[in-house]
VOVEX-770261 format. One record per residue: x, y negated, z of N, C-alpha, C in turn. Coordinates in steps of 0.001 Angstrom, whole numbers, padded with zeros to 6 digits, always signed. Layout:
XYZXYZXYZ;...
***
This chain:
+108657-010130+062219+108165-008969+063149+109201-007841+063701;+109725-007438+062498+111037-006673+062749+112158-007153+063272;+112392-008505+063428+113440-009039+064118+113176-009430+065334;+111811-009402+065859+111010-009774+067149+111365-008568+067895;+111130-007148+067185+111219-006163+067798+112362-005890+068224;+113454-005906+067249+114960-005521+067519+115501-006498+068606;+114984-007826+068634+115432-008642+069810+114857-008007+071109;+113323-007534+071109+112914-006949+072402+113751-005977+072658;+114275-005019+071845+114866-003475+072049+116220-004131+072631;+116948-004920+072019+118151-005359+072657+117933-005669+074036;+117098-006816+074056+116842-007372+075561+116657-006086+076563;+115733-005333+076142+115412-004108+077224+116741-003419+077574;+117459-002927+076540+118904-002167+076899+119764-003027+077787;+119861-004233+077269+120764-005178+078058+120241-005108+079349;+118893-005448+079569+118366-005372+081117+118770-004261+081671;+118386-002935+081019+118423-001738+081644+119824-001554+082182;+121083-001994+081382+122452-001548+081927+122810-002667+082955;+122310-003902+082924+122471-004895+083838+121913-004410+085211;+120954-003555+085280+120366-003506+086604+120931-002167+087168;+121928-001446+086137+122343-000069+086535+123614-000582+087821;+123299+000430+088927+124496+000523+089975+125909+001053+089110;+126998+000566+089717+128253+001166+089289+128186+002646+089414;+129003+003338+088648+128968+004974+088871+129775+005296+089976;+129318+006210+090594+130196+006779+091788+130680+008228+091640;+131576+008418+092699+132173+009826+092708+130820+010803+092483;+129961+010809+093445+128641+011548+093008+128250+011584+091768;+128009+010588+091034+127425+010764+089690+128355+011646+088922;+129551+011366+088905+130510+012169+088054+130427+013511+088188;+130230+013833+089547+130314+015422+090194+129060+015974+089740;+127872+015163+089681+126666+015838+089062+126568+015896+087702;+127402+014936+086864+127606+015220+085544+128522+016341+085151;+129478+016379+085826+130466+017533+085482+130290+019051+086198;+129182+019022+086921+128900+020173+088032+130284+020439+088696;+130823+019635+089152+131788+019926+090271+131499+019188+091438;+132587+019675+092359+132424+018840+093739+132719+017472+093867;+132279+016566+094752+132852+015381+095073+134448+015093+095204;+134724+016217+095958+136010+016253+096401+137064+016422+095353;+136682+017620+094133+137330+017696+093037+137355+016626+092016;+136444+015802+092015+136125+014450+091447+137235+013754+091768;+137284+013398+093231+138340+012454+093639+139609+012940+093792;+139907+014197+093861+141373+014388+093587+141796+014346+092182;+140926+014465+091309+141307+014482+089722+141825+012770+089613;+140813+011795+089886+141068+010552+089647+141972+009912+090518;+142302+010409+091676+143431+009858+092691+144604+010278+091858;+144730+011490+091204+146237+011752+090609+147287+012129+091354;+148447+012156+091133+149638+012605+092350+149548+013975+092239;+150028+014528+093399+150556+015924+093376+149328+016913+093607;+148282+016412+094464+147088+017186+094740+146208+016932+093609;+146020+016124+092786+145466+015883+091341+145982+017007+090209;+147098+017386+090426+147654+017991+089360+147267+019852+089865;+147114+020039+090845+146658+021203+091157+145355+021664+090698;+144544+020619+090081+143162+021031+089517+143293+021528+087874;+142605+022386+087604+142823+022876+086238+142808+022123+085142;+143380+022288+083816+143395+021203+082874+142110+020965+082411;+141184+022099+082181+139665+021913+081826+138912+020990+082424;+139058+021348+083786+138332+020573+084957+138835+018980+084929;+139984+018833+084963+140679+017439+085091+140101+016471+083851;+140143+017179+082604+139692+016656+081179+138307+016205+081259;+137411+017070+081717+136034+016722+082010+135564+015636+082765;+136244+015870+083912+136132+014715+084811+136276+013160+084723;+137620+013194+083958+138155+011941+083407+137110+011504+082173;+136959+012368+081133+135895+011980+080065+134768+011529+080769;+134130+012152+081720+132709+011665+082278+132974+010382+083049;+134137+010135+083796+134273+009011+084312+134404+007772+083388;+135039+007901+082132+134924+006867+081094+133689+006765+080635;+133036+008045+080386+131525+007880+079795+130525+007059+080748;+130707+007322+081919+129779+006704+083007+130341+005319+083510;+131282+004919+082884+131888+003578+083371+132491+003177+084772;+133088+004567+085417+133582+004440+086656+134706+003467+086607;+134633+002648+088168+135338+001619+088221+135750+002186+089752;+137086+002343+090227+137396+002687+091689+137377+001583+092482;+136733+001850+093794+136712+000940+094630+138004+000704+095269;+138939-000370+094974+139955-000369+095161+140378-000729+096809;+139311-001356+097425+139253-001841+098495+139189-000656+099682;+138387+000376+099180+138160+001602+099878+139350+002402+099625;+139991+002544+098317+141412+003390+098317+142422+002793+099162;+142333+001554+099288+143529+000838+099941+143335+001389+101560;+141955+001433+101979+141911+001822+103336+142231+003024+103651;+142039+003790+102535+142399+005380+102606+143530+005868+102298;+144143+005285+101360+145767+005463+101411+146800+004663+101952;+146221+003416+102566+147286+002582+102971+148101+001875+101959;+147653+002130+100496+148511+001685+099745+147633+000679+098533;+148062-000527+098261+147246-001280+097404+147947-001642+096021;+149218-000652+095804+149859-000977+094729+149917-002365+094033;+150096-003273+095116+150277-004654+094640+151507-005278+095328;+152472-005826+094646+153736-006363+095372+153497-007934+095268;+153997-008689+095947+153754-010085+095970+155348-010853+095572;+155407-011933+094814+156451-012552+094590+156496-013850+094864;+157080-014281+095677+156872-015731+096454+158436-016552+095890;+157991-017294+094672+159144-018183+094383+159049-019504+094609;+160397-020403+094696+160528-021561+095060+159925-022477+094372;+160023-022534+092867+159281-023243+092037+158997-022867+090758;+157613-022454+090681+157367-021813+089499+157444-022802+088142;+157449-023834+088399+157539-024744+087135+159070-024608+086691;+160121-024313+087155+161243-024119+086763+161438-022790+085807;+161762-022862+084512+162054-021817+083720+162622-020753+084075;+163743-020863+084958+164460-019795+085775+163367-018921+086506;+162554-019314+087302+161950-018562+087892+160632-017964+087446;+159972-018778+086571+159032-018220+085733+159562-017170+084738;+160619-017033+084206+161218-016211+083408+161359-014697+084285;+161921-015209+085477+162069-013972+086240+160984-013168+086826;+159800-014168+087169+158511-013611+087302+157850-012828+086189;+157986-013287+085071+157571-012393+083693+158135-010959+083947;+159484-010896+084186+160195-009917+083868+159995-008824+085184;+159806-009475+086313+159502-008619+087387+157970-007935+087342;+157083-008710+086589+155739-008317+086651+155856-007203+085755;+156635-007536+084445+156651-006222+083419+157459-004944+084110;+158243-005092+084823+159094-004016+085383+158069-003386+086455;+157126-003985+087311+156245-003386+088042+155209-002800+087622;+154542-003382+086337+153610-002862+085581+153893-001340+085119;+155371-001189+084752+155869+000260+084292+155894+001287+085530;+155925+000423+086844+155832+001478+088084+154459+001844+088360;+153378+000915+087817+152337+001338+088279+151552+000287+089409;+152470-000951+089523+151969-001952+090434+151732-002901+089800;+151157-003908+090569+150431-005155+089932+150948-006243+090878;+151330-007407+090174+151865-008489+090819+151127-009610+091243;+151087-010044+092382+150841-011521+093074+151731-012454+093131;+151534-013758+092457+152810-014763+092378+152181-015769+093184;+153328-016150+094064+152876-017499+094718+153959-018314+094699;+153949-019540+094972+155054-020410+094663+155098-021691+095875;+156133-021595+096431+156250-022526+097690+156679-023895+097558;+156770-024266+096178+157262-025690+095829+158473-026061+096711;+159534-025133+097307+160757-025709+097982+160126-026399+099304;+159015-026002+099850+158637-026395+100864+158485-025338+101973;+159345-025242+103118+159272-024205+103877+157997-024179+104863;+157209-025191+104839+156036-024902+105423+154953-024395+104606;+155167-024599+103117+154043-023943+102371+154607-022482+102482;+155952-022180+102271+156359-021100+102353+155753-020220+103551;+155621-020745+104775+155476-020173+105987+153875-019849+105958;+153171-020627+105274+151529-020528+104984+151164-019346+104229;+152092-019368+103182+151898-018171+102131+152321-016791+102861;+153484-016662+103567+153738-015525+104282+152750-015092+105135;+152194-015798+106045+150907-015821+106743+149911-015223+106037;+149590-015475+105075+148186-015207+104278+148798-013925+103536;+150005-013658+103202+150167-012247+102281+150363-011135+103301;+150622-011377+104482+150297-010422+105742+149073-009807+105737;+148254-010496+105286+146626-010159+105351+146281-009669+104201;+146862-009615+103007+146423-009292+101666+146774-007781+101422;+147128-006902+102296+147641-005443+102342+148367-005216+100906;+149503-005999+100915+150832-005633+099707+151328-004711+100210;+152073-004000+099294+152925-002812+099750+154288-003383+099900;+154489-004679+099116+156121-005035+099300+156023-006165+098896;+157139-006986+099012+157260-008673+099046+158765-008987+098272;+158583-009664+097366+159990-010145+097002+159980-011660+097017;+160946-012255+097691+160901-013622+098055+162276-014507+097583;+162148-015627+097011+163112-016671+097044+162927-017407+098031;+163808-017156+099302+163548-018123+100477+164026-019431+100272;+163162-020160+101263+163549-021596+101348+164196-021911+102796;+164111-020891+103500+164561-021272+104841+165866-020539+104948;+166674-020755+106082+168090-020577+106127+168468-019637+106979;+167615-019052+107865+167766-018001+108963+166858-016919+108752;+167202-015837+109195+166679-014558+109316+165183-014722+110332;+165317-015211+111536+164295-015527+112355+163124-016532+111674;+163682-017349+111123+162725-018149+110508+161797-017745+109502;+162506-016750+108633+161653-015984+107569+161176-014845+108113;+161457-014028+108735+161126-012809+109337+159665-012925+110519;+159518-014345+110969+158548-014143+111940+157062-013892+111209;+156980-014346+110023+156053-014086+109507+155603-013142+108393;+156523-012132+108372+156412-011006+107575+156276-009760+108202;+155384-008994+108131+155065-007781+109078+156187-006571+109243;+156599-005994+110256+157465-005373+110545+157354-003932+109557;+158326-003470+108889+158465-002501+107977+157860-002659+106598;+157586-003826+106463+157114-004402+105024+158386-004296+104100;+158572-003523+102917+159714-003362+102092+159748-004835+101533;+161073-005210+101550+161410-006720+101370+162477-006766+100742;+162647-007672+099493+164101-008071+098882+163992-009476+098711;+164850-009961+098805+165578-011264+098746+165972-011754+097256;+165454-012591+096623+165820-013027+095490+166504-014339+095222;+167549-014351+094566+168278-015393+094153+169086-016254+095291;+168569-016154+096643+169074-016559+097570+169547-015616+098883;+170525-015566+099481+171134-014753+100651+170506-015380+102093;+170185-014781+102842+169914-015015+104221+170371-014049+104961;+171504-014546+106057+172354-013546+106635+171427-012764+107532;+171786-011444+107730+171186-010465+108520+169981-009618+107771;+170052-009967+106559+168809-009276+105417+169660-009021+104523;+170086-007573+104419+170970-007004+103505+170258-006729+101891;+169030-006530+101649+168266-005923+100834+168234-007538+099794;+168816-007843+099030+169073-008944+098393+169714-008943+097193;+169315-009782+096090+170034-009872+094709+170085-011367+094378;+171453-011717+093989+171542-012969+093833+172765-013083+092918;+172995-014319+092307+174310-014673+091539+175302-015152+092694;+176601-015065+092236+177718-015524+092618+177954-016945+092299;+177172-017994+093330+177138-018964+092919+178666-019777+092873;+179436-019408+094022+180814-020136+093727+181556-019677+092665;+181599-018374+092407+182678-017831+091002+181839-018516+089758;+180516-018470+089799+180118-019222+088358+180413-020778+088274;+180299-021462+089483+180701-022875+089514+182042-022903+089153;+183008-022048+089691+184294-022128+089273+184763-022060+088015;+183882-020907+087001+184130-020832+085908+183863-022031+085231;+182553-022937+085521+181953-023941+084986+183342-025043+085159;+183695-025084+086114+184787-026204+086377+186053-025989+085554;+186433-024886+085314+187580-024398+084425+187508-024683+083137;+185887-024677+082762+185588-024815+081407+185593-026421+081215;+185044-027202+082113+185317-028647+082170+186713-029089+081984;+187477-028391+082969+189078-028879+083186+189870-028740+081772;+189417-027779+080978+190265-027472+079421+189826-028607+078661;+188660-029641+078597+188799-030704+077720+189179-031939+078766;+189475-031696+079640+190182-032931+080500+189283-033728+081285;+188347-033099+081613+187378-033783+082710+188245-033937+084209;+188187-035321+084656+188889-035648+086064+187808-036335+086930;+186852-037068+086592+185952-037665+087219+184717-037310+087008;+183666-036947+087864+182376-036355+087969+181512-037367+088595;+180180-037372+088112+178894-037921+088939+177955-036521+089219;+177658-036088+090432+176792-035198+090805+175600-035488+091102;+174424-034763+090554+173131-034634+091007+172842-033426+091808;+172491-033317+092866+172332-032277+093660+171148-032293+094829;+170664-031167+095111+169636-030810+096124+170037-030113+097334;+170739-031066+098221+171508-030357+099349+170567-029338+100328;+169236-029401+100281+168359-028657+101025+168439-027112+100584;+168777-027155+099279+168514-025679+098932+170023-024973+098762;+170236-023997+099348+171560-023394+099852+172229-023195+098410;+171776-022648+097211+172581-022432+096045+172974-023651+095485;+172094-024752+095629+172543-026302+095079+173686-026763+095893;+173804-026361+097156+174878-027022+098138+176166-026252+098009;+175926-024972+097446+177228-024295+096921+177637-025070+095918;+176893-025009+094873+177374-025702+093304+177893-027042+093759;+177310-027853+094584+177939-029302+094315+179115-029209+095281;+179090-028431+096439+180649-028613+097197+181835-027871+096505;+181415-026703+095693+182663-026193+094843+182941-027326+093821;+182071-027965+093230+182640-028927+091873+183313-029667+092524;+182708-030360+093739+183725-031631+094651+185102-031402+094885;+185396-030002+094886+186571-029633+095365+187659-029787+094010;+186999-029469+093024+187813-029399+091449+187898-031101+090990;+187168-032059+091171+187137-033034+090666+186942-034387+091654;+187270-035519+091099+186861-036641+091790+185647-037177+091688;+184842-037216+092665+183612-037588+092662+183190-039346+092586;+182927-039518+091732+182745-041393+091625+181044-041756+091991;+180117-040629+092050+178924-041062+092183+177804-039603+092715;+177412-039846+093531+176518-038691+093965+175269-038875+094405;+174140-038346+093684+172534-038479+093885+172117-037191+094584;+171439-037449+095643+170793-035978+096296+169061-036439+096272;+168608-035294+096039+167309-035430+095936+166533-033884+095863;+165310-034073+095721+164729-032575+095362+165170-032020+094119;+165105-030894+093746+165630-030199+092563+164436-030192+091434;+164556-031787+091084+163271-032156+090034+163934-033076+089114;+163466-033197+087850+163881-034332+086820+164103-035580+087294;+163322-035986+088135+163505-037455+088740+164752-037731+089628;+165333-036738+090138+166605-036953+090650+167715-036901+089733;+167699-036208+088566+168579-036573+087352+168611-037777+086830;+167282-038410+086627+167170-039705+086023+167554-040782+087126;+167559-040449+088439+168166-041511+089057+169665-041669+089317;+170115-040092+089082+171720-040030+089130+172247-040785+088015;+171499-040830+087143+172202-041866+085761+171974-042997+086101;+170886-043696+086697+170494-044925+086396+171542-045846+087335;+171933-045012+088430+172764-045533+089866+174166-045210+089430;+174631-045175+088314+175951-044898+087735+176373-046267+087968;+177688-046467+088407+178249-048065+088445+179400-047843+087586;+179790-046364+087177+181246-046418+086346+180716-045241+085349;+181618-045097+084576+181208-043945+083465+182090-042687+083902;+181594-041616+084247+182318-040377+084629+182685-039695+083648;+183529-038528+083556+183892-037708+082423+182564-036784+082259;+182079-036363+083225+180951-035454+083382+180013-035606+084585;+178611-035403+084198+177729-035466+085013+177131-033911+085532;+177446-033760+086863+177210-032137+086991+175568-032160+087912;+174595-031341+087177+173376-031182+087768+173467-029846+088293;+172802-029745+089528+172956-028302+090105+171727-027725+089918;+170754-028204+088783+169955-027045+088180+169504-027817+087081;+168572-027018+086045+168322-027408+084585+167369-028510+084728;+166562-028712+085827+165422-029780+085796+166032-031014+085821;+167161-031096+086698+167838-032467+086771+168737-032552+085646;+169150-031970+085094+169953-032097+083762+168864-032483+082892;+167682-032143+083037+166659-032491+081843+166402-034047+082230;+166398-034334+083383+166398-035951+083758+167547-036866+083057;+168607-036431+083303+169603-037132+082739+169528-037187+081308;+169276-036009+080608+169171-035962+079138+168253-037257+078555;+167020-037380+079359+166306-038192+078906+166823-039707+078658;+167604-039944+079895+168419-041212+079995+169426-041679+079142;+170190-040739+078625+171268-040973+077936+171320-040359+076359;+170165-040066+075833+170034-039362+074663+170537-040178+073717;+170140-041576+073811+170248-042557+072936+171667-043446+072889;+172537-042961+074118+174000-043745+074181+175068-042973+073468;+175976-043856+073173+177039-043353+071907+178230-042831+072860;+178686-041543+072470+179704-041152+073568+179348-040991+074783;+178359-039977+074991+177470-040006+076308+178743-038862+077075;+178739-038839+078356+179500-037924+079225+179188-036442+078982;+179854-035380+079159+179549-034208+079412+178426-034008+080562;+177293-032938+080370+176612-032528+081151+176835-031220+081413;+177062-031028+082760+177240-029582+083059+176208-029217+083996;+175482-027985+083757+174378-027481+084507+174215-025962+084689;+173220-025573+085120+172840-024259+085319+171383-023643+084829;+171665-022622+084162+170587-022116+083239+169928-022665+082125;+168809-022220+081459+168431-022437+080230+167782-024097+080271;+168128-024474+079283+167515-025679+078711+166863-025585+077371;+165772-026711+076920+165547-026425+075488+166435-026857+074589;+166776-026251+073463+167643-026168+072278+168882-026899+072590;+169524-026495+073684+170773-027397+073819+171981-027556+072885;+171714-026209+071869+172855-026464+070748+172418-027583+069709;+171290-027979+069890+170967-029321+068954+171156-030454+069477;+171417-030526+070752+171795-031746+071350+172892-032603+071089;+173135-033848+070791+174711-034419+070442+175281-034408+071732;+174749-034319+072709+175694-034407+074024+176270-032997+074577;+177727-033381+074720+178294-032179+075303+177851-031586+076230;+177672-030165+076356+176967-029546+077440+177651-028234+077785;+178009-027963+079237+178421-026487+079475+177447-026043+080408;+176935-024865+080474+175707-024452+081267+176428-023120+081831;+176046-022869+082977+176301-021466+083633+175118-020820+083786;+174998-019723+083004+173734-018960+082713+173629-017790+083651;+172808-017771+084546+172645-016435+085286+172007-015283+084577;+172265-014070+085033+171707-012772+084133+170188-012490+084903;+169165-013402+084166+168079-013402+084622+167495-011716+084336;+167519-011140+083345+166975-009820+083200+167672-008998+084200;+168990-008944+084652+169546-008135+085512+169032-008573+086854;+168904-009679+087192+168224-010337+088725+166991-009384+088874;+165934-009852+087782+164892-009118+087892+164555-007690+088033;+165492-007022+087144+165377-005626+087344+165928-004912+088551;+167098-005556+089145+167677-005046+090234+166680-005321+091615;+166100-006512+091491+165297-006695+092801+163973-005949+092707;+163575-005418+091383+162236-004233+091488+163001-003308+091884;+164217-002645+091304+164810-001413+091751+164670-001014+093231;+165713-002134+093769+165622-002115+095321+164227-002112+095939;+163226-002708+095621+161880-002610+096350+161705-001307+096060;+161422-000607+094749+160832+000685+094547+161575+001676+095310;+162717+001724+095645+163675+002446+096385+162933+002552+098047;+162715+001228+098237+162035+001102+099722+160768+001845+099655;+159798+001408+098798+158863+002000+098711+158676+003260+098669;+159402+004061+098042+159609+005443+097790+160004+006309+099021;+161016+005433+099393+161624+006052+100831+161149+005775+102027;+160106+004741+102061+159694+004185+103048+160638+003394+104041;+161796+002972+103106+162992+002297+103914+162694+000927+104325;+163458+000034+104767+163159-001223+105286+164371-002322+104751;+164230-003678+104404+164929-004423+103706+166242-004233+104530;+166646-004288+105989+167720-004282+106428+168571-003219+106008;+168117-002151+105616+169225-000938+105492+169569-000973+104021;+169292-002019+102968+169917-001986+101914+171041-002547+101975;+171815-003015+100610+172789-003715+100531+172728-004728+099174;+173417-005911+099354+173020-007044+098642+173983-006676+097260;+173105-007071+096250+173726-007028+094847+174204-008194+094472;+175494-008575+094189+175826-009908+093693+176231-009671+091885;+175936-010460+091185+175666-010537+089968+176811-011757+089242;+176988-011622+088283+178177-012932+087847+177196-013688+086749;+177644-014665+086405+177238-015726+085504+178193-015760+084298;+177552-016288+082908+178514-016633+081915+178324-018057+081569;+179347-018702+081025+179317-020048+080492+179014-020058+079033;+178084-021025+078833+177577-021271+077702+177806-022739+076962;+178415-023072+076173+178565-024294+075550+177774-024636+074237;+177637-025806+073943+177016-026188+072762+178198-026753+071734;+177593-027350+070525+178428-027543+069509+179056-028971+069928;+178566-029861+070346+179113-031069+070602+180224-031028+071722;+180161-030006+072747+181263-029686+073385+182160-029017+073027;+181992-027915+071977+183022-027350+071478+183835-028322+070508;+183379-029232+070040+184056-030266+069209+185167-031007+069979;+184831-030978+071501+185726-031970+072084+187358-031185+072181;+188412-032123+072064+189768-031511+072209+190143-030973+073132;+190833-029671+073415+191319-029190+074442+192515-029790+075183;+192517-030161+076310+193904-031005+076781+194585-030178+077957;+194330-028935+077799+195317-028488+079012+196059-027332+078217;
***
């Protein structure tokens, strides 16, 4: 009997709360015996909210918590014209390089009081265009883009005028607010590292449709004799084909990103005396692999931090992306044990 009564009471309480309407500013004002405008100013915060007395502010906030008040974000956005949401449109979320940047950008924005909306173009200009058209309707406060298109007109035709904008990883001429690594300089460092161990001939796996990959491939080709070249999307399968189509053994295989390098590694893991693999950005446990590897590592934390800094400056100053300045970062070269064991020939 007791258990049945307890169950009935619990059900009655649950039903009562499920039927309750969300608390409003009026409810909080009645509970605290203050005006609706006072409650609104306290909960909005900012300079106006700081003018309210400490005791009143504390009383209002405690009442809001007690009553389970949740602000109407749509109404607030309409009133303030700010959603405190930033969109990040990357070109390949499956690539650890972009997923790492996305995580760091989200953390940095959260510290600034902003939430992140993450979108993925999949290196497809058409999908990029669709996302940009959609984001223009989402009342976002700012936008960070890893562009797939190559011209300002192509990119800007779907971005509302005046929206704070930062380009990440890739530069588009005519848009100054951007953060990217110096691809030519980092590739030259990687080539010098290969030169020191006697590399003369190379095979290249490259995605020429991506500007960063094209720069990497062209710069490497200026250093060494290219005996094989495989072009395709910046995916693991392009790396696999690069190895399968080899007709001669090169001194090194150059992969213009880590996904393609991963495909090559799958093919040559069991081969004696494999060629060197040179690539860009992180791979799983490269130090444990018996394959000699040299990797150009971009400064991911600096890329994420700087693009958020540039965006926040625009949000606070209500400036526009064209008024900013590009930030160009350097990379460092990392080699594994198998590479370090190679004799130096220079």
